[in-house]
TILOTOR-689452 format. One record per atom (N, C-alpha, C): residue number from 0; residue in three letters; x, y, z. Coordinates in steps of 0.1 Angstrom, whole numbers, plus 5000, padded with zeros to 4 digits. Each point is the difference from the previous one (the first is absolute). Layout:
N
+-----+------+------+-------+------+
:  nr : rest : east : north :   up :
+-----+------+------+-------+------+
: NUM :  ALA :    X :     Y :    Z :
...
+-----+------+------+-------+------+
This chain:
137
+-----+------+------+-------+------+
:  nr : rest : east : north :   up :
+-----+------+------+-------+------+
:   0 :  UNK : 5008 :  4988 : 5000 :
:   0 :  UNK : 4992 :  5012 : 5000 :
:   0 :  UNK : 5009 :  5012 : 5000 :
:   1 :  UNK : 4996 :  5011 : 4993 :
:   1 :  UNK : 5007 :  5012 : 4999 :
:   1 :  UNK : 4990 :  5011 : 5005 :
:   2 :  UNK : 5004 :  5007 : 5010 :
:   2 :  UNK : 4991 :  5011 : 5006 :
:   2 :  UNK : 5009 :  5013 : 4999 :
:   3 :  UNK : 4994 :  5010 : 4994 :
:   3 :  UNK : 5007 :  5013 : 5001 :
:   3 :  UNK : 4991 :  5010 : 5007 :
:   4 :  UNK : 5006 :  5008 : 5009 :
:   4 :  UNK : 4992 :  5009 : 5008 :
:   4 :  UNK : 5006 :  5014 : 4997 :
:   5 :  UNK : 4992 :  5009 : 4994 :
:   5 :  UNK : 5004 :  5014 : 4999 :
:   5 :  UNK : 4993 :  5008 : 5011 :
:   6 :  UNK : 5008 :  5005 : 5009 :
:   6 :  UNK : 4994 :  5007 : 5011 :
:   6 :  UNK : 5001 :  5015 : 4999 :
:   7 :  UNK : 4990 :  5007 : 5004 :
:   7 :  UNK : 4999 :  5015 : 4999 :
:   7 :  UNK : 4996 :  5006 : 5013 :
:   8 :  UNK : 5005 :  5013 : 5002 :
:   8 :  UNK : 4997 :  5007 : 5012 :
:   8 :  UNK : 5006 :  4995 : 5012 :
:   9 :  UNK : 5012 :  4995 : 4999 :
:   9 :  UNK : 5008 :  4994 : 5011 :
:   9 :  UNK : 5007 :  5011 : 5008 :
:  10 :  UNK : 5004 :  4996 : 5012 :
:  10 :  UNK : 5007 :  5009 : 5009 :
:  10 :  UNK : 5015 :  5001 : 4995 :
:  11 :  UNK : 5004 :  5012 : 4997 :
:  11 :  UNK : 5013 :  5002 : 4994 :
:  11 :  UNK : 5012 :  4996 : 5010 :
:  12 :  UNK : 4998 :  5002 : 5013 :
:  12 :  UNK : 5011 :  4995 : 5009 :
:  12 :  UNK : 5001 :  4985 : 5000 :
:  13 :  UNK : 4989 :  4993 : 4999 :
:  13 :  UNK : 5000 :  4985 : 4999 :
:  13 :  UNK : 5006 :  4996 : 4987 :
:  14 :  UNK : 4996 :  5007 : 4989 :
:  14 :  UNK : 5005 :  4996 : 4987 :
:  14 :  UNK : 5014 :  5003 : 4998 :
:  15 :  UNK : 5006 :  5009 : 5008 :
:  15 :  UNK : 5014 :  5003 : 4998 :
:  15 :  UNK : 5009 :  4993 : 5010 :
:  16 :  UNK : 4995 :  4991 : 5008 :
:  16 :  UNK : 5007 :  4993 : 5011 :
:  16 :  UNK : 5006 :  4987 : 4995 :
:  17 :  UNK : 5013 :  5000 : 4998 :
:  17 :  UNK : 5007 :  4988 : 4995 :
:  17 :  UNK : 4998 :  4988 : 5010 :
:  18 :  UNK : 5001 :  5003 : 5013 :
:  18 :  UNK : 4999 :  4989 : 5009 :
:  18 :  UNK : 4986 :  4994 : 5001 :
:  19 :  UNK : 4990 :  5008 : 4998 :
:  19 :  UNK : 4986 :  4996 : 4999 :
:  19 :  UNK : 4999 :  4990 : 4988 :
:  20 :  UNK : 5005 :  5004 : 4989 :
:  20 :  UNK : 4999 :  4991 : 4988 :
:  20 :  UNK : 5008 :  4987 : 5002 :
:  21 :  UNK : 5012 :  5001 : 5006 :
:  21 :  UNK : 5008 :  4989 : 5003 :
:  21 :  UNK : 4993 :  4990 : 5009 :
:  22 :  UNK : 4994 :  5006 : 5011 :
:  22 :  UNK : 4993 :  4991 : 5010 :
:  22 :  UNK : 4988 :  4994 : 4993 :
:  23 :  UNK : 4993 :  5007 : 4992 :
:  23 :  UNK : 4988 :  4995 : 4993 :
:  23 :  UNK : 5004 :  4988 : 4992 :
:  24 :  UNK : 5011 :  5001 : 4991 :
:  24 :  UNK : 5004 :  4990 : 4992 :
:  24 :  UNK : 5006 :  4988 : 5007 :
:  25 :  UNK : 5005 :  5002 : 5012 :
:  25 :  UNK : 5005 :  4990 : 5009 :
:  25 :  UNK : 4989 :  4991 : 5006 :
:  26 :  UNK : 4989 :  5006 : 5003 :
:  26 :  UNK : 4989 :  4993 : 5007 :
:  26 :  UNK : 4989 :  4996 : 4991 :
:  27 :  UNK : 4998 :  5007 : 4990 :
:  27 :  UNK : 4988 :  4999 : 4991 :
:  27 :  UNK : 4999 :  4986 : 4993 :
:  28 :  UNK : 5011 :  4994 : 4995 :
:  28 :  UNK : 4999 :  4986 : 4994 :
:  28 :  UNK : 4993 :  4990 : 5010 :
:  29 :  UNK : 5005 :  5000 : 5012 :
:  29 :  UNK : 4994 :  4991 : 5010 :
:  29 :  UNK : 4985 :  5003 : 5003 :
:  30 :  UNK : 4997 :  5013 : 5001 :
:  30 :  UNK : 4987 :  5004 : 5002 :
:  30 :  UNK : 4990 :  4996 : 4990 :
:  31 :  UNK : 5004 :  4999 : 4987 :
:  31 :  UNK : 4991 :  4996 : 4989 :
:  31 :  UNK : 5002 :  4985 : 4996 :
:  32 :  UNK : 5008 :  4992 : 5008 :
:  32 :  UNK : 5001 :  4986 : 4998 :
:  32 :  UNK : 5011 :  4997 : 4989 :
:  33 :  UNK : 5010 :  5008 : 4999 :
:  33 :  UNK : 5011 :  4998 : 4990 :
:  33 :  UNK : 5013 :  4997 : 5008 :
:  34 :  UNK : 5010 :  4995 : 4992 :
:  34 :  UNK : 5012 :  4996 : 5006 :
:  34 :  UNK : 5012 :  5009 : 4996 :
:  35 :  UNK : 5004 :  5009 : 5009 :
:  35 :  UNK : 5011 :  5009 : 4997 :
:  35 :  UNK : 5013 :  4992 : 4998 :
:  36 :  UNK : 5007 :  5003 : 4989 :
:  36 :  UNK : 5013 :  4993 : 4997 :
:  36 :  UNK : 5012 :  5010 : 4999 :
:  37 :  UNK : 4997 :  5012 : 5002 :
:  37 :  UNK : 5011 :  5010 : 5000 :
:  37 :  UNK : 4997 :  5011 : 5010 :
:  38 :  UNK : 5010 :  5007 : 5004 :
:  38 :  UNK : 4998 :  5012 : 5008 :
:  38 :  UNK : 4994 :  5011 : 4991 :
:  39 :  UNK : 4992 :  5009 : 5005 :
:  39 :  UNK : 4994 :  5011 : 4992 :
:  39 :  UNK : 5012 :  5009 : 4995 :
:  40 :  UNK : 4999 :  5005 : 4988 :
:  40 :  UNK : 5009 :  5009 : 4994 :
:  40 :  UNK : 4992 :  5013 : 4998 :
:  41 :  UNK : 5004 :  5011 : 5007 :
:  41 :  UNK : 4993 :  5012 : 5000 :
:  41 :  UNK : 5009 :  5012 : 4998 :
:  42 :  UNK : 4996 :  5009 : 4992 :
:  42 :  UNK : 5008 :  5012 : 4996 :
:  42 :  UNK : 4992 :  5012 : 4999 :
:  43 :  UNK : 5006 :  5011 : 5004 :
:  43 :  UNK : 4994 :  5013 : 4997 :
:  43 :  UNK : 5005 :  5005 : 4987 :
:  44 :  UNK : 4991 :  5005 : 4991 :
:  44 :  UNK : 5004 :  5004 : 4987 :
:  44 :  UNK : 4997 :  5015 : 4998 :
:  45 :  UNK : 5009 :  5007 : 4994 :
:  45 :  UNK : 4998 :  5014 : 4997 :
:  45 :  UNK : 5003 :  5002 : 4985 :
:  46 :  UNK : 4990 :  5005 : 4993 :
:  46 :  UNK : 5001 :  5002 : 4985 :
:  46 :  UNK : 5005 :  5014 : 4997 :
:  47 :  UNK : 4999 :  5004 : 4988 :
:  47 :  UNK : 5004 :  5013 : 4996 :
:  47 :  UNK : 4991 :  5011 : 5004 :
:  48 :  UNK : 4987 :  4998 : 5001 :
:  48 :  UNK : 4990 :  5009 : 5005 :
:  48 :  UNK : 4999 :  5000 : 5015 :
:  49 :  UNK : 4999 :  5011 : 5007 :
:  49 :  UNK : 4999 :  5000 : 5014 :
:  49 :  UNK : 4989 :  4991 : 5006 :
:  50 :  UNK : 4989 :  4999 : 4993 :
:  50 :  UNK : 4989 :  4991 : 5006 :
:  50 :  UNK : 5001 :  4986 : 4994 :
:  51 :  UNK : 5010 :  4997 : 4993 :
:  51 :  UNK : 5002 :  4986 : 4994 :
:  51 :  UNK : 5009 :  4992 : 5009 :
:  52 :  UNK : 4994 :  4996 : 5012 :
:  52 :  UNK : 5008 :  4992 : 5009 :
:  52 :  UNK : 4990 :  4991 : 5008 :
:  53 :  UNK : 5006 :  4990 : 5006 :
:  53 :  UNK : 4992 :  4991 : 5008 :
:  53 :  UNK : 5008 :  4989 : 5005 :
:  54 :  UNK : 4993 :  4990 : 5006 :
:  54 :  UNK : 5006 :  4988 : 5005 :
:  54 :  UNK : 4996 :  4988 : 4992 :
:  55 :  UNK : 5009 :  4992 : 4995 :
:  55 :  UNK : 4997 :  4988 : 4993 :
:  55 :  UNK : 5007 :  4988 : 5007 :
:  56 :  UNK : 4992 :  4989 : 5000 :
:  56 :  UNK : 5006 :  4988 : 5006 :
:  56 :  UNK : 4993 :  4988 : 4995 :
:  57 :  UNK : 5007 :  4989 : 5002 :
:  57 :  UNK : 4994 :  4987 : 4996 :
:  57 :  UNK : 5006 :  4989 : 5009 :
:  58 :  UNK : 4992 :  4989 : 5000 :
:  58 :  UNK : 5005 :  4988 : 5008 :
:  58 :  UNK : 4996 :  4988 : 4991 :
:  59 :  UNK : 5010 :  4991 : 4999 :
:  59 :  UNK : 4997 :  4988 : 4992 :
:  59 :  UNK : 4993 :  4990 : 5009 :
:  60 :  UNK : 4990 :  4994 : 4995 :
:  60 :  UNK : 4993 :  4989 : 5007 :
:  60 :  UNK : 5001 :  4988 : 4992 :
:  61 :  UNK : 4998 :  4988 : 5007 :
:  61 :  UNK : 5001 :  4988 : 4992 :
:  61 :  UNK : 4990 :  4999 : 4989 :
:  62 :  UNK : 4989 :  5007 : 5002 :
:  62 :  UNK : 4989 :  5001 : 4990 :
:  62 :  UNK : 5002 :  5010 : 4989 :
:  63 :  UNK : 5009 :  5009 : 5002 :
:  63 :  UNK : 5005 :  5010 : 4990 :
:  63 :  UNK : 5005 :  5013 : 5006 :
:  64 :  UNK : 4992 :  5011 : 5001 :
:  64 :  UNK : 5006 :  5012 : 5006 :
:  64 :  UNK : 4989 :  5010 : 5004 :
:  65 :  UNK : 5004 :  5009 : 5009 :
:  65 :  UNK : 4991 :  5011 : 5004 :
:  65 :  UNK : 5009 :  5013 : 4998 :
:  66 :  UNK : 4994 :  5010 : 4994 :
:  66 :  UNK : 5007 :  5013 : 4998 :
:  66 :  UNK : 4992 :  5011 : 5004 :
:  67 :  UNK : 5006 :  5011 : 5005 :
:  67 :  UNK : 4993 :  5012 : 5005 :
:  67 :  UNK : 5008 :  5012 : 4995 :
:  68 :  UNK : 4992 :  5010 : 4994 :
:  68 :  UNK : 5006 :  5012 : 4995 :
:  68 :  UNK : 4992 :  5012 : 5005 :
:  69 :  UNK : 5006 :  5008 : 5008 :
:  69 :  UNK : 4992 :  5012 : 5006 :
:  69 :  UNK : 5004 :  5013 : 4993 :
:  70 :  UNK : 4990 :  5009 : 5000 :
:  70 :  UNK : 5002 :  5013 : 4995 :
:  70 :  UNK : 4994 :  5010 : 5010 :
:  71 :  UNK : 5008 :  5004 : 5010 :
:  71 :  UNK : 4995 :  5008 : 5011 :
:  71 :  UNK : 4994 :  5013 : 4996 :
:  72 :  UNK : 5007 :  5007 : 4990 :
:  72 :  UNK : 4995 :  5013 : 4996 :
:  72 :  UNK : 4986 :  4999 : 4993 :
:  73 :  UNK : 4997 :  4989 : 4995 :
:  73 :  UNK : 4987 :  4998 : 4993 :
:  73 :  UNK : 4991 :  4992 : 5008 :
:  74 :  UNK : 5004 :  4996 : 5012 :
:  74 :  UNK : 4992 :  4992 : 5010 :
:  74 :  UNK : 4995 :  4987 : 4994 :
:  75 :  UNK : 5009 :  4993 : 4992 :
:  75 :  UNK : 4997 :  4988 : 4993 :
:  75 :  UNK : 5009 :  4989 : 5003 :
:  76 :  UNK : 4995 :  4988 : 4999 :
:  76 :  UNK : 5009 :  4988 : 5001 :
:  76 :  UNK : 4995 :  4990 : 4990 :
:  77 :  UNK : 5009 :  4992 : 4994 :
:  77 :  UNK : 4997 :  4989 : 4991 :
:  77 :  UNK : 5005 :  4988 : 5006 :
:  78 :  UNK : 4992 :  4990 : 5001 :
:  78 :  UNK : 5004 :  4987 : 5006 :
:  78 :  UNK : 4997 :  4989 : 4990 :
:  79 :  UNK : 5009 :  4990 : 4999 :
:  79 :  UNK : 4999 :  4989 : 4991 :
:  79 :  UNK : 5003 :  4987 : 5007 :
:  80 :  UNK : 4990 :  4992 : 5001 :
:  80 :  UNK : 5001 :  4987 : 5006 :
:  80 :  UNK : 4998 :  4989 : 4990 :
:  81 :  UNK : 5011 :  4993 : 4997 :
:  81 :  UNK : 5000 :  4990 : 4989 :
:  81 :  UNK : 5002 :  4987 : 5006 :
:  82 :  UNK : 4991 :  4990 : 4999 :
:  82 :  UNK : 5001 :  4987 : 5007 :
:  82 :  UNK : 4995 :  4989 : 4991 :
:  83 :  UNK : 5007 :  4989 : 4999 :
:  83 :  UNK : 4995 :  4988 : 4994 :
:  83 :  UNK : 4990 :  4993 : 5009 :
:  84 :  UNK : 4998 :  5005 : 5012 :
:  84 :  UNK : 4991 :  4994 : 5010 :
:  84 :  UNK : 4989 :  5010 : 5002 :
:  85 :  UNK : 4988 :  4995 : 5001 :
:  85 :  UNK : 4988 :  5009 : 5003 :
:  85 :  UNK : 5001 :  5005 : 5014 :
:  86 :  UNK : 4994 :  5011 : 5002 :
:  86 :  UNK : 4999 :  5006 : 5014 :
:  86 :  UNK : 4988 :  5008 : 5001 :
:  87 :  UNK : 4995 :  5003 : 5012 :
:  87 :  UNK : 4989 :  5009 : 5002 :
:  87 :  UNK : 5005 :  5015 : 4999 :
:  88 :  UNK : 4996 :  5006 : 4989 :
:  88 :  UNK : 5004 :  5013 : 4997 :
:  88 :  UNK : 4995 :  5011 : 5009 :
:  89 :  UNK : 4988 :  4998 : 5006 :
:  89 :  UNK : 4994 :  5010 : 5008 :
:  89 :  UNK : 5008 :  5004 : 5012 :
:  90 :  UNK : 5005 :  4991 : 5009 :
:  90 :  UNK : 5009 :  5004 : 5011 :
:  90 :  UNK : 5013 :  5006 : 4995 :
:  91 :  UNK : 5005 :  4995 : 4988 :
:  91 :  UNK : 5012 :  5005 : 4994 :
:  91 :  UNK : 4999 :  5015 : 4996 :
:  92 :  UNK : 4988 :  5003 : 4994 :
:  92 :  UNK : 4997 :  5014 : 4997 :
:  92 :  UNK : 4998 :  5008 : 5012 :
:  93 :  UNK : 4992 :  4995 : 5010 :
:  93 :  UNK : 4998 :  5008 : 5012 :
:  93 :  UNK : 5013 :  5003 : 5007 :
:  94 :  UNK : 5010 :  4992 : 5000 :
:  94 :  UNK : 5012 :  5002 : 5007 :
:  94 :  UNK : 5008 :  5012 : 4993 :
:  95 :  UNK : 4999 :  5001 : 4987 :
:  95 :  UNK : 5006 :  5011 : 4993 :
:  95 :  UNK : 4993 :  5013 : 5003 :
:  96 :  UNK : 4987 :  5000 : 5000 :
:  96 :  UNK : 4992 :  5011 : 5003 :
:  96 :  UNK : 5003 :  5006 : 5014 :
:  97 :  UNK : 5001 :  4991 : 5009 :
:  97 :  UNK : 5003 :  5003 : 5014 :
:  97 :  UNK : 5015 :  5006 : 5001 :
:  98 :  UNK : 5009 :  4993 : 4994 :
:  98 :  UNK : 5014 :  5004 : 5001 :
:  98 :  UNK : 5003 :  5014 : 4995 :
:  99 :  UNK : 4994 :  5004 : 4989 :
:  99 :  UNK : 5002 :  5013 : 4994 :
:  99 :  UNK : 4989 :  5010 : 5002 :
: 100 :  UNK : 4990 :  4996 : 5008 :
: 100 :  UNK : 4988 :  5009 : 5003 :
: 100 :  UNK : 4994 :  5005 : 4987 :
: 101 :  UNK : 4997 :  4991 : 4991 :
: 101 :  UNK : 4994 :  5003 : 4987 :
: 101 :  UNK : 4986 :  5004 : 5001 :
: 102 :  UNK : 4996 :  5010 : 4992 :
: 102 :  UNK : 4986 :  5004 : 4999 :
: 102 :  UNK : 4993 :  4992 : 4989 :
: 103 :  UNK : 5007 :  4996 : 4990 :
: 103 :  UNK : 4994 :  4993 : 4988 :
: 103 :  UNK : 5010 :  4990 : 4994 :
: 104 :  UNK : 4994 :  4990 : 4994 :
: 104 :  UNK : 5009 :  4990 : 4992 :
: 104 :  UNK : 4994 :  4996 : 4987 :
: 105 :  UNK : 5008 :  4996 : 4991 :
: 105 :  UNK : 4996 :  4994 : 4988 :
: 105 :  UNK : 5007 :  4986 : 4999 :
: 106 :  UNK : 4992 :  4990 : 5001 :
: 106 :  UNK : 5006 :  4986 : 5001 :
: 106 :  UNK : 4997 :  4992 : 4987 :
: 107 :  UNK : 5010 :  4993 : 4995 :
: 107 :  UNK : 4998 :  4991 : 4989 :
: 107 :  UNK : 5005 :  4986 : 5004 :
: 108 :  UNK : 4992 :  4990 : 4996 :
: 108 :  UNK : 5003 :  4987 : 5004 :
: 108 :  UNK : 5001 :  4991 : 4987 :
: 109 :  UNK : 5010 :  4993 : 4998 :
: 109 :  UNK : 5002 :  4992 : 4989 :
: 109 :  UNK : 5003 :  4986 : 5004 :
: 110 :  UNK : 4992 :  4990 : 4997 :
: 110 :  UNK : 5003 :  4986 : 5003 :
: 110 :  UNK : 5011 :  4996 : 4991 :
: 111 :  UNK : 5010 :  4993 : 5005 :
: 111 :  UNK : 5011 :  4995 : 4992 :
: 111 :  UNK : 5002 :  4985 : 5001 :
: 112 :  UNK : 5006 :  4994 : 4990 :
: 112 :  UNK : 5002 :  4986 : 5000 :
: 112 :  UNK : 4988 :  4991 : 5000 :
: 113 :  UNK : 4989 :  5005 : 4995 :
: 113 :  UNK : 4988 :  4992 : 5000 :
: 113 :  UNK : 5001 :  4988 : 4990 :
: 114 :  UNK : 5008 :  5001 : 4990 :
: 114 :  UNK : 5000 :  4989 : 4990 :
: 114 :  UNK : 5008 :  4988 : 5004 :
: 115 :  UNK : 5008 :  5002 : 5011 :
: 115 :  UNK : 5008 :  4989 : 5004 :
: 115 :  UNK : 4994 :  4993 : 5013 :
: 116 :  UNK : 4997 :  4987 : 4999 :
: 116 :  UNK : 4994 :  4993 : 5011 :
: 116 :  UNK : 5009 :  5000 : 5013 :
: 117 :  UNK : 4994 :  5002 : 5011 :
: 117 :  UNK : 5008 :  5001 : 5012 :
: 117 :  UNK : 5001 :  4986 : 5007 :
: 118 :  UNK : 4992 :  4990 : 4995 :
: 118 :  UNK : 5001 :  4987 : 5005 :
: 118 :  UNK : 5012 :  4993 : 4992 :
: 119 :  UNK : 5009 :  4994 : 5007 :
: 119 :  UNK : 5012 :  4994 : 4994 :
: 119 :  UNK : 4996 :  4989 : 4989 :
: 120 :  UNK : 4990 :  4991 : 5004 :
: 120 :  UNK : 4996 :  4990 : 4990 :
: 120 :  UNK : 4994 :  5006 : 4988 :
: 121 :  UNK : 4992 :  5010 : 5001 :
: 121 :  UNK : 4994 :  5007 : 4989 :
: 121 :  UNK : 5010 :  5007 : 4991 :
: 122 :  UNK : 5011 :  5004 : 5006 :
: 122 :  UNK : 5010 :  5008 : 4992 :
: 122 :  UNK : 5009 :  4991 : 4992 :
: 123 :  UNK : 5001 :  4987 : 5003 :
: 123 :  UNK : 5010 :  4992 : 4993 :
: 123 :  UNK : 4997 :  4999 : 4985 :
: 124 :  UNK : 4988 :  4997 : 4996 :
: 124 :  UNK : 4998 :  5000 : 4985 :
: 124 :  UNK : 5003 :  5013 : 4993 :
: 125 :  UNK : 4996 :  5011 : 5006 :
: 125 :  UNK : 5003 :  5013 : 4995 :
: 125 :  UNK : 5015 :  5002 : 4999 :
: 126 :  UNK : 5007 :  4997 : 5010 :
: 126 :  UNK : 5015 :  5001 : 5001 :
: 126 :  UNK : 5007 :  4992 : 4989 :
: 127 :  UNK : 4995 :  4988 : 4998 :
: 127 :  UNK : 5006 :  4991 : 4990 :
: 127 :  UNK : 4997 :  5006 : 4986 :
: 128 :  UNK : 4988 :  5005 : 4998 :
: 128 :  UNK : 4997 :  5006 : 4987 :
: 128 :  UNK : 5008 :  5012 : 4997 :
: 129 :  UNK : 5002 :  5008 : 5010 :
: 129 :  UNK : 5008 :  5012 : 4998 :
: 129 :  UNK : 5015 :  4997 : 4997 :
: 130 :  UNK : 5004 :  4989 : 5007 :
: 130 :  UNK : 5014 :  4996 : 4998 :
: 130 :  UNK : 5002 :  4995 : 4986 :
: 131 :  UNK : 4991 :  4993 : 4994 :
: 131 :  UNK : 5001 :  4995 : 4986 :
: 131 :  UNK : 5000 :  5012 : 4990 :
: 132 :  UNK : 4993 :  5010 : 5003 :
: 132 :  UNK : 4999 :  5012 : 4991 :
: 132 :  UNK : 5014 :  5007 : 5000 :
: 133 :  UNK : 5007 :  5000 : 5011 :
: 133 :  UNK : 5013 :  5008 : 5000 :
: 133 :  UNK : 5012 :  4992 : 4999 :
: 134 :  UNK : 4999 :  4986 : 5000 :
: 134 :  UNK : 5011 :  4991 : 4999 :
: 134 :  UNK : 5002 :  4996 : 4985 :
: 135 :  UNK : 5012 :  5003 : 4994 :
: 135 :  UNK : 5002 :  4995 : 4987 :
: 135 :  UNK : 5000 :  4985 : 4999 :
: 136 :  UNK : 4995 :  4995 : 4989 :
: 136 :  UNK : 5000 :  4985 : 4998 :
: 136 :  UNK : 5013 :  4995 : 4994 :
+-----+------+------+-------+------+
């Protein structure tokens, strides 16, 4: 599943807080049922324009990744949760709203990997078929 959260009207002091983003990325995977496999990497970025700055960070999870990009001057945050494992997106979204004191969000959810069976026995014929397609005879 791939969930993107565009957050608006957030608290600039929370959106500019590197440690807040780091702590979020450190705890968030476990809170939404994912497996953290790296330490969070978080950076403050300053662009050429004075208001073009923010905090960006990501954490690798066994299921894929979680990324956060904040824009304090615009009171916005963009969050990307990409996982090969399904999860309940409502508490995941609520946690982001709470962390950055957001007034509004735009959320997009995309189911991923639906064409591949998650049952091992059901995946064997598909796997063999795909192997024949890519293996030279």
